[in-house]
N, C-alpha and C positions, 0 to 999 in steps of 0.2 A: 465066304462066310455064310453059313446057313442060319436064317432067323425064322422062328416060328412064334405064332401068337395064338394062345388059347383063351378066348373070352367067354367060354360057355357059362361061367358063373354070372355073367351080365354086369354085376357091380364091381367085378375085379377081373383081371386077366393075368396070365403067366406068359412072360416073354422069354424065350430061350435063344441064346446065341451060341453057336458052335464055331469056335475059331480054329482055323487050320493054320499050319506053319506059314503057308504062302501069304496069309492075310497080314502077318506082322513082321515077316522076315526082313523086309527092306528097312522098315522103321527101326527095328532092333539093331541091325548092323550099322545103320547111320548113327544111332545114339552111342554105340560103342566106339565108333571111329571119332566122333566129336570129343568123347571123353579122353580117348587116347591122345589126341592132339594137345590136350591141356594137362594131362596127367604128369605128375612129377614122381617118377619111379626111380628109386636109388639104383645106380649102375647103368642107367640109360638116359640118353639125351631126350628132351621133351619131344613127344610124338614118335619115338622110336622103340618104345616098349613092345615086346611081342604081344600079338592079339590074344594068344592063348592065355597069357598071364592076365591081361585085362579082363578076359571073360571069367577067369577063376576068381578075380577080386570083386568085380561088381556086376558080372553077368546076370546073376539071379535078380538083383534089385532093379536093374535096367529092364529086364524082361517083365517084371511085375508092373513097373511104370508104363511100359509100352502097351501091355495088355489092358491095363486099366483105362488108359487114354483112348485106345482103339475101341474098346467095348462101350465106353461112355459116348463117343462120337456116333457110332453105329446105332446105339440104342435110341438116342434122341432123333437121329436122322430117320429111323424107321417110324418112330412115333409121329413125326411131322409129316412124312410122306404118306402114311396110312391114315392120317387125320384121326388119330386115337385121342379121345377126350380124357387125357390123364389128369388125375388130381394129385397134387403134391409131387414128391419125388419117388422114383422106383425104389423098392426095398428088396434086398436079397431074399430069394425064395426060401421058405422053411426047409425044403428038401435039397437045398444047394449043397453039393458035396465039396469038401475042400479041394482047391486047385493045387495039384502037385506038379510044380514046374520042373521038378527033377525028371519027370517023365515027358516023353515027346508029345507034341500036339496030336489030336485035337484036344482043346480045352472047352468045357461046357459051362456057361454062365446062365443062371436062371434068376429072373426078377419077378416079383409080384407088383402089379400096377393097379391102383385104385382107379375106377372109371366113373366119370360123371354120369349120373342117372339121366334117363330121358324125362324131360320136364315139359309140361304144357301149361301155359298161363296166358292165353290170348285175351286181349281187351278189345271190345267192340262197342258199337252204339247201343247195344242191349244192356251194358253194364251201367250201374249207378254207384257213384262214390261221393262221400261227403266232402264238402269244401267249406272251410271256416273263414269268412271275412271278419277281420278284427276291426271293430269300430274305435274311433278316436274320441275320447270324452273331453269335456272342458277341463276336467281335473288333469288329464294327461298333458294337455297343452299348457295349463297353468304351471305344472311341475317343470316343464321345459323352459318356460319363460323365467321362472325363478332360477333355474340352473344357469341360463345365460346371464341374467342380472347379477347373480352371485359370483359367477366366474370373473365378471368385469367390475366388481365393486372396489371400494377403497376404504382405508381407515380414516376416521374423523376423530378429532380431539373432543372429549366431553368432560363434564365436571363430576359426574357421579357414576359409580360402577353399576352395571347390569350384567346378567348372565351372558357369557361369551365374550365379554370385553377383555382387553389385554392391558395389564398394568405394567408401569415402569416406575422404579423407585430406588431409594437408597436402602441397602441391606446392611445391618450391623449386628455383629455377634455380641451377645450379652453374657455377663458373668453370673455367678449363682445368686447375686443380690439384685440382678436385673439392670445393672449398669453396663455401659458399653465396655466391652472387654478390650483392654489396651493390648495392642499387637494382634488382635483377633481379625477375623474376616471383615472387610469393609468394602462393599461393592456399590458403585453408582450405576444407575440405569440397569438394575437387575430386573429381568422380565418375569412376571408371574401371570399365568392364566388360571385363575381359581377354579374354572369349570372342570379342569382336569385333575384337581386334587381329590383323591379318593377317600381320604379320611374326612368324615363329615364334620367332626368337631373343629379341625383346622380350617376346613373350607368355610364354615359358618363365620369365622372371624373376618372374612372379607365381604360379607353381605353389607350392602348399602355404604360401603366405604367411599369417601370423597377425596377429591384432590387435596393434598396436603395432610391428610390423616395419617396418624402413626398407629400401627398395631404391633402386638407381640405374638409371634407364632413359632411353632417348632418344625423346622424343615425335615427333621428325621421322621417325625410322625406323618408329615404331609406327603412325603415322597416314598414310594413303595420299595424301591431298590437302590442299591449303591450307584448304579449307572446314572439314574435320574438325579440322585442327590449330588453326586460328584460334578455333574454337568451344571446344576443350579448354583452350587457353591464355588465353582471353578477350582476344584481341588482334585488330586489324583484319587483313583479308586483304592489305592493302597493306604491312603491316610484318612479317607472319608469316615471311617468308623469312629474316629475320635470326636466327631461333631454331633453331640446328642442333645445339647441344650437349646434354649430359646434364642431367637433373633428378633431385632426390631425391623420394621419395614415402613418407611415413609413414602407415600405415593407422590410421585412428581409428574406423572402423566397417565391419563386414561384414554385408551384408543378403542373405538368401536367400529367394527366392520359394517359398512352399509352397502347393500346391493346397488348396482347402477340403476339410475332412473330409466324407466321404460320410454326411451326417446329415440330420435333418429341416429344419434351416435351409437347406441346399442344395436339398432337394426343393421347398421353398416358393419359393425364388428362381427355380428352373427352371419350376415349374408353380404360380403363385400361386393360392390358393384351393382347390386339389385336396387330397383326403385321401390322402396318400402317407406311410405310417408307417415303412416299412423299405426297405432297399436292393433287395430282390427286387422289390418293387412299383415302385420307382423305375426299375429296369432294364426291367421289363415295359412301363412307360409310355413309356420311350424307344424300345423296340422297336416299339411301336404307332405312334409318330410317324415313325420311319424308314420303316416299311412303307407308311404313307400317302403319304409323299413319293415313295417308289419307284414307286407306282402310276402317277403322272403320267409317270415315265420309261418305264414299260412301255407306257403308252398312246401316248407319242410314237413309240416303236419300231413300235407296231402301225399308226400312221398311215403310217409309212414303208413298211411292208409292204403296206398298202392301196394306196399310191401305185404300188408296183412292180406289183402285180397288175392295177391298173386300166390302167396303160400297156401292160402285156402284152396285156390284153384288147382294147385299142383298136387294136393292131397297127401297121401302117405308116401313119402320119398324114402327109398331104400339106399343105404350105403354099405360098403364093406367095412362094418364098424371096427372089427379087430385090426384090420390093416390100416384104417384111417387113424386109429389110436397109436399105432406104431409110428406112423408118419408124424403125428403131432408130438409124440415123445421125442423123436429124432430132432425135431425143431426146438425142443424145450428140455434138453438134457439136464440143465442145471435145476430145473423145477420138479422133475420126477413124475412118476405115474399118478401120484395123488392129485397133482395139478391137472393132469390130463383128464382124469375121471371127473373132476369137479367142473371143468370148463368145456368138456367135450360137447354136450348138448347145445350150449350157446354157440360154440364154434361151428357146429354143423348147420344151425339155423342161419348164421351169417353166410356160410358157404352156399346154402340153398338159395338165399336171396340174391347173392352175387351172380350165381348161375342164371337165375330167373331174370334178373335185370338185364344181363347181357343178351339173353334170348329175346326178350321183349324189344330191346333196342334194335336187334337184327331184324325182327319182324316189321318194325316201323322204319327200317333203313336209316337208323340214327347213327351218325358217325361223329366222333369228337375230334375236332381239328385244332390246330395251334391257336387260332383266333378265339376258339371256345375256351381254351385253357387260360388264355390271357384275360378274357372277360371274367372268368371265375376268380382269377387273382385280383382283378380290379374290384369286384364286388366284395371280396373278402377284406381287402384293405379299407374300402368305404365303411364296412360294418365296424371294423376296428376303430376307425376314427370317430364314427358315430357314438361309440361307447364312451368316448371322452368328450361328447358334446360338440364335435367338429363335423357338422353335417354338410358344409359347403366348401370343401377343400379344393383349391385350384387344380385344374387338370394336370398342369406340368408338375405339380408337387406329387400328385397321385402317381404320375408316370414313373417317377424315380422309385417310389415304394414298390410299384408293381414289378418293375424290372429286377429290383433286388430280391423280391419274393420268388421270381421265376428262376433266378440264378441258383437257388438252393434246391439241390436234387431231392432232398427229403420232403419238399413241399409238393412235388409234381404229381405223385400218385393221388394225393388227397385232392388236388386241384382237378385232376382228370375226372375223379368220381363226382366232384361238385358240378363239373360241366356236364357230365352225363345225366346227373339228377335234374339239372335245369332243363335240358332238352327233353328228357323223358317226361317231366312234369308238364311242360308246354304241350307235347304231343298227346298225352293222355287226356289233358284238359279238353283238347279239341275233339277227342274221340268219344269219350263216355258222357253219360248224362251226369251233371253235377247237382247234387242235393246241397244247395248253398244255404249256409246258416250264418247269421250275424251274431257275433259274441263280443263281450268286452274283453279288455286285456286280462283282467282277473279271471274271467271265465275260461279264456284260452289257456292261461297258465295252469289252471286246474286240469284241463284236458291233457296238457303236456305232462303234468305230474303223474297222471294215470298211465302214461306210456312207459314210465320207468319201472 
């Protein structure tokens, strides 16, 4: 087989493969023989049909499959051996002539290949990049304290209703005269949380209500939809439409949710096994947690600033735009050319950063190993738990979640990128001059909004 590659265009190249009969003959004959062994041809025992008949029946399709498989293998083998920086998949050349397999070999296959541009984005000690240290305010700590206390709170019985309290009482359906409707709905221990009643007139009827008080209200007006109303009245959605009148409600219990006291029991619930004896130590421990979580946010912003600097260093990067759009369209057939045109610029910018990031990593001899991917999975799981206020999850518990995360193949690519970002961030921090700035969480969030 003769293979030639013309990359005079720099951003793209043309790969031509000329296939001779000797290149595919053995594979072709073997495929025919394999088919013959299994073929069920009327008038012949299995495996005894004449080869000439087999070739007439399926020879052309077998030849096409053989050629396609051979050309694909040799194409990628050539790209790998010659270290061609190919982007995306090879596309049939615009001047590719139809292959007529009725004619004898040779057959010529031509492909257009998009090539990665030459990029330069070296970072040295002469470079300066911003780094944002996020400060932890007393308000940030206070909010976390309230979250822990709120999560571990409990309901207390009280005598008079306040906003957010939960009521329990006897619900009775009334007739047109305001009397208890005989045979109507009668529920004991019916729960009402007036805070969630959206109709202000009905909601107002519960203000300052006390234990034992009886009020009259209209559930149809109080609840916005049939699902809510049927759940409250304990009736089916099919019949709920008939309940449009008033009901009486006598309060038999008022429960108020009270946050947990800021005491040693709460400290142990939040940080099992740690020696935290007073509120000051508790707040200091929370501040430490928040600060650790915020470092990952600062590093994420730092990676974005590295990206900006790298793209600026690379300058005007040229791609084979028409060919790249063909490749993008081939990967998004269901979305069409309009989608390609709309998203092409953003896609190219992502590609440029990906190429730059890998080149920078090579320059620093950064390699992502299995332990780095596992560490990235652990960090991701910790962040997920932290979002639910679980900042001190036992290691053995984390281990189970990490292993489950690593089992899912769809997570691996993302974890590899996270691991690469972590190592790249650490290395560039060591290399460049950092223009460190301290900002509040709100100020940092505004900076991140500007990145969108």
